[in-house]
C-alpha positions in Angstrom: 141.1 -143.3 -32.5 140.5 -145.2 -29.2 139.7 -144.3 -25.7 141.7 -145.0 -22.5 138.5 -145.0 -20.4 135.7 -146.0 -22.8 133.2 -146.8 -20.0 132.9 -143.1 -19.3 131.2 -142.7 -22.7 128.1 -144.2 -21.1 127.6 -140.8 -19.4 126.5 -139.5 -22.8 123.3 -141.3 -22.3 122.4 -138.8 -19.6 122.0 -136.2 -22.3 118.9 -137.9 -23.5 116.7 -137.3 -20.4 118.2 -133.8 -20.2 117.0 -133.1 -23.8 113.5 -134.7 -23.0 113.2 -132.5 -19.9 114.1 -129.4 -21.8 111.5 -130.1 -24.5 108.9 -130.9 -21.9 109.5 -127.7 -20.1 109.1 -125.7 -23.3 105.9 -127.4 -24.1 104.5 -126.9 -20.7 105.5 -123.2 -20.8 103.3 -122.7 -23.9 100.2 -124.0 -22.0 100.8 -122.1 -18.8 102.0 -118.6 -19.9 103.2 -116.4 -17.0 101.3 -113.4 -18.4 97.6 -113.8 -19.3 95.8 -111.4 -21.6 92.3 -111.2 -22.8 93.2 -111.7 -26.5 96.3 -112.8 -28.4 95.2 -111.0 -31.6 97.8 -108.2 -31.2 100.6 -110.8 -31.3 99.4 -112.9 -34.2 101.2 -110.7 -36.7 104.4 -110.5 -34.8 107.4 -111.3 -37.0 109.9 -114.0 -36.1 112.8 -112.1 -34.5 116.4 -113.3 -34.3 116.1 -113.5 -30.6 113.4 -116.1 -30.9 115.5 -118.0 -33.4 118.5 -118.0 -31.0 116.3 -118.8 -27.9 117.1 -122.5 -27.9 120.8 -122.2 -29.0 122.2 -121.8 -25.4 120.7 -125.2 -24.5 122.2 -126.8 -27.6 125.6 -125.2 -26.8 125.5 -126.4 -23.2 124.6 -129.9 -24.4 127.6 -129.9 -26.8 129.9 -128.7 -24.0 128.8 -131.5 -21.7 129.2 -134.1 -24.5 132.7 -132.8 -25.3 133.7 -132.9 -21.7 132.6 -136.5 -21.3 134.6 -137.5 -24.4 137.6 -135.6 -23.1 137.4 -137.4 -19.8 137.4 -140.7 -21.7 140.9 -139.7 -22.9 140.7 -140.2 -26.7 144.1 -141.2 -28.3 145.4 -141.8 -31.7 148.1 -144.4 -32.8 147.9 -143.9 -36.5 151.2 -142.0 -36.7 154.6 -143.7 -36.8 158.0 -142.2 -36.6 160.8 -143.4 -38.7 164.4 -142.4 -37.9 167.6 -142.9 -39.9 170.5 -143.8 -37.7 174.2 -144.5 -38.3 174.8 -148.2 -37.6 175.8 -151.7 -38.8 174.3 -155.1 -38.3 176.3 -157.3 -35.9 175.9 -160.9 -34.8 177.7 -161.7 -31.6 178.5 -165.5 -31.9 179.7 -167.0 -28.6 181.2 -170.4 -27.8 179.2 -171.9 -24.8 181.1 -175.3 -24.6 182.1 -176.4 -21.1 185.7 -175.3 -21.7 184.4 -171.7 -21.4 184.3 -172.4 -17.6 188.1 -172.2 -17.4 189.2 -169.6 -14.9 192.1 -167.9 -16.6 189.6 -165.0 -16.9 187.8 -163.4 -14.0 185.6 -165.0 -12.8 185.7 -167.4 -15.8 185.8 -167.1 -19.6 182.1 -167.2 -20.3 181.2 -164.7 -17.5 183.9 -162.3 -18.7 182.8 -162.7 -22.3 179.2 -161.9 -21.4 180.0 -158.9 -19.3 182.3 -157.3 -21.9 179.8 -158.1 -24.7 177.0 -156.3 -22.6 179.2 -153.3 -22.4 179.9 -153.4 -26.1 176.1 -153.6 -26.7 175.4 -150.6 -24.5 178.1 -148.5 -26.3 176.5 -149.0 -29.8 172.9 -147.8 -29.5 172.5 -147.2 -33.2 173.3 -150.7 -34.3 171.1 -153.7 -34.8 172.7 -156.5 -32.9 171.9 -160.2 -32.5 173.3 -163.2 -30.6 174.1 -166.7 -31.7 175.6 -169.4 -29.5 177.2 -172.7 -30.2 178.8 -175.7 -28.6 178.3 -179.1 -30.3 175.4 -177.5 -32.1 174.2 -173.9 -32.5 171.1 -171.7 -32.3 170.0 -168.1 -32.3 169.8 -166.6 -28.8 168.4 -163.3 -30.1 167.7 -162.1 -33.7 168.9 -158.7 -34.9 167.2 -155.9 -32.9 167.7 -152.4 -31.6 166.1 -153.3 -28.3 169.0 -153.0 -25.9 167.1 -154.2 -22.8 166.1 -157.4 -24.6 169.6 -157.9 -25.9 171.3 -157.5 -22.5 168.8 -159.8 -20.8 169.3 -162.5 -23.4 173.0 -162.2 -23.1 172.8 -162.6 -19.3 170.8 -165.8 -19.8 173.6 -167.5 -21.8 175.2 -170.4 -20.0 177.0 -173.7 -20.6 175.3 -177.1 -20.5 172.1 -176.2 -22.3 173.1 -177.9 -25.6 175.3 -180.8 -26.6 178.9 -180.2 -25.7 181.6 -179.7 -28.3 182.9 -177.0 -30.5 181.1 -176.6 -33.8 182.6 -173.3 -35.1 181.2 -173.9 -38.6 177.7 -174.3 -37.3 177.9 -171.2 -35.1 179.2 -169.1 -38.0 176.6 -170.4 -40.4 173.8 -169.6 -38.0 175.0 -166.0 -37.6 175.4 -165.6 -41.4 171.9 -166.8 -41.9 170.6 -164.0 -39.7 172.6 -161.4 -41.7 171.7 -162.9 -45.1 168.7 -160.7 -45.7 170.1 -157.6 -44.0 170.1 -154.4 -46.1 172.9 -152.7 -44.1 176.0 -151.8 -46.1 178.2 -153.2 -43.3 177.4 -156.7 -41.9 179.7 -158.2 -39.2 180.0 -161.3 -37.2 182.1 -161.3 -34.0 182.9 -165.0 -33.3 184.4 -165.8 -30.0 185.7 -169.3 -29.1 188.3 -171.0 -26.9 188.8 -174.3 -28.7 189.3 -176.4 -31.7 186.5 -177.3 -34.1 185.5 -180.9 -33.5 181.7 -181.0 -34.2 179.1 -179.8 -36.7 177.7 -180.5 -40.1 179.2 -177.3 -41.7 183.0 -176.9 -41.8 184.3 -173.5 -40.6 185.9 -172.7 -43.9 182.7 -173.5 -45.8 180.8 -171.2 -43.4 183.5 -168.5 -44.1 183.0 -168.9 -47.8 179.3 -168.5 -47.3 179.9 -165.4 -45.2 182.1 -163.9 -48.0 179.4 -164.6 -50.6 176.9 -162.6 -48.6 179.4 -159.8 -47.9 179.6 -160.6 -44.2 182.9 -159.7 -42.5 184.0 -162.0 -39.6 186.1 -160.9 -36.7 187.4 -163.9 -34.8 188.5 -163.9 -31.2 190.4 -166.7 -29.5 190.0 -166.6 -25.7 192.4 -168.3 -23.4 195.7 -167.8 -21.6 198.9 -169.2 -23.2 199.9 -172.6 -21.9 197.8 -173.9 -19.1 194.5 -172.6 -17.5 192.7 -173.5 -14.3 189.5 -175.4 -14.8 186.9 -176.6 -12.3 186.6 -180.4 -12.3 184.0 -182.4 -10.4 185.6 -185.1 -8.3 184.3 -187.5 -5.6 185.6 -184.8 -3.1 183.7 -182.0 -4.8 184.8 -179.4 -7.3 188.6 -179.1 -7.6 190.7 -176.8 -9.8 193.0 -178.5 -12.2 195.3 -177.2 -14.8 194.4 -178.0 -18.4 196.2 -177.2 -21.7 194.7 -174.3 -23.7 194.1 -175.4 -27.3 192.9 -172.8 -29.7 193.0 -173.3 -33.5 194.4 -169.9 -34.2 195.3 -170.8 -37.8 191.7 -171.7 -38.6 190.4 -168.5 -36.9 193.0 -166.4 -39.0 191.8 -168.1 -42.2 188.2 -167.4 -41.4 189.0 -163.7 -40.8 191.2 -163.5 -43.9 188.6 -165.1 -46.2 185.9 -162.7 -45.1 188.0 -159.5 -44.8 187.9 -159.4 -41.0 190.7 -159.8 -38.4 191.8 -162.3 -35.8 192.4 -161.3 -32.2 193.8 -163.2 -29.2 192.4 -162.4 -25.8 194.4 -163.8 -22.8 192.6 -161.9 -20.0 189.7 -159.6 -19.3 191.6 -156.4 -20.2 192.8 -157.7 -23.5 189.3 -158.9 -24.4 187.9 -155.5 -23.5 190.5 -153.7 -25.7 189.5 -156.1 -28.6 185.9 -155.0 -28.4 187.0 -151.4 -28.2 188.9 -151.9 -31.5 185.9 -153.4 -33.2 183.8 -150.6 -31.8 185.8 -148.2 -34.1 184.5 -149.9 -37.3 182.8 -147.9 -40.0 179.1 -147.4 -39.8 176.3 -147.4 -42.4 172.9 -145.8 -42.5 170.1 -148.0 -41.1 166.3 -147.2 -41.1 164.8 -147.8 -37.7 161.0 -147.8 -37.3 160.0 -146.8 -33.8 156.9 -147.9 -31.9 153.6 -146.2 -32.8 153.4 -142.6 -31.6 150.3 -142.1 -29.3 148.8 -138.7 -29.6 146.5 -137.3 -26.9 143.3 -135.9 -28.4 141.4 -134.9 -25.2 142.6 -131.3 -25.6 140.7 -130.9 -28.8 137.4 -131.9 -27.1 138.2 -129.7 -24.0 138.6 -126.7 -26.3 135.3 -127.5 -28.0 133.6 -127.6 -24.6 135.3 -124.3 -23.5 134.3 -122.6 -26.7 130.7 -123.8 -26.5 130.4 -122.7 -22.8 131.8 -119.2 -23.7 129.4 -118.8 -26.6 126.5 -120.0 -24.5 127.4 -117.4 -21.8 127.5 -114.6 -24.4 124.2 -115.5 -25.9 122.4 -116.1 -22.6 123.6 -113.1 -20.6 124.3 -110.5 -23.3 122.4 -111.2 -26.5 119.3 -112.8 -25.1 119.3 -111.1 -21.7 115.9 -110.2 -20.3 115.1 -107.3 -18.1 112.2 -108.1 -15.7 
């Protein structure tokens, strides 16, 4: 248990002088009785009645009520409880090519922007899955590990851009990085969606070797080749500024088909935004498996318990003071 406003607990110190004042008043009352008689002998054999026993109880109850109210105002909370939910989902690694060729404008506005936007939509439509992001060009790295935090995933996807790592197309490295993230997954269904627009020309791990590793760990790979057929407009920096030039589209479709075949996945070719979106929609229909998701700690408000104690103490104090111990002048 912890308190949202712990400084209010210092108010409990005020109960000390209150108790001292009460004791002082009782002692003073014994020395200065309101009624003086010539002899106390008739009262010496008076038995201890229940009213005399209960005489100090109202003060104790009022003190308890004040203490409980102070604690309630400090807002006690508990975070010892956790909720675990079982959801239907799979573990997916989105693996994206971020080489400079992804700036080609056969997609709107370009390949990488279209791939990011459609991937974000895909992420939003699968709230039960754990999804991660890996990127590659001449080398590869994990942009975001497997998580169910959709806000983080989408923000990390938006931050992807070209030019941050060495240029090139290391498909094997990108796939190996994604498989490494899925290796320890306990999900029945583990998937890599690998998107590229080029031919493998870099990397320490060959694409087929990475595919064999994926098959060993039971990871299914869906490969997507992005790029129009023939030529594609590409922004080129010249002495006169950025100019659009037509460059040939080269995608190693045979390699991507082999990767998909080895791992039990499927190869897709996306030539524009609409086709890429339909591909993600097809993948969205894949089977699902049960995944245990632990939520954040559940904070429980405890102030109501202390407020009820204060209310009960005040009610009991009222009954004792004005009904049971009531005095008639």
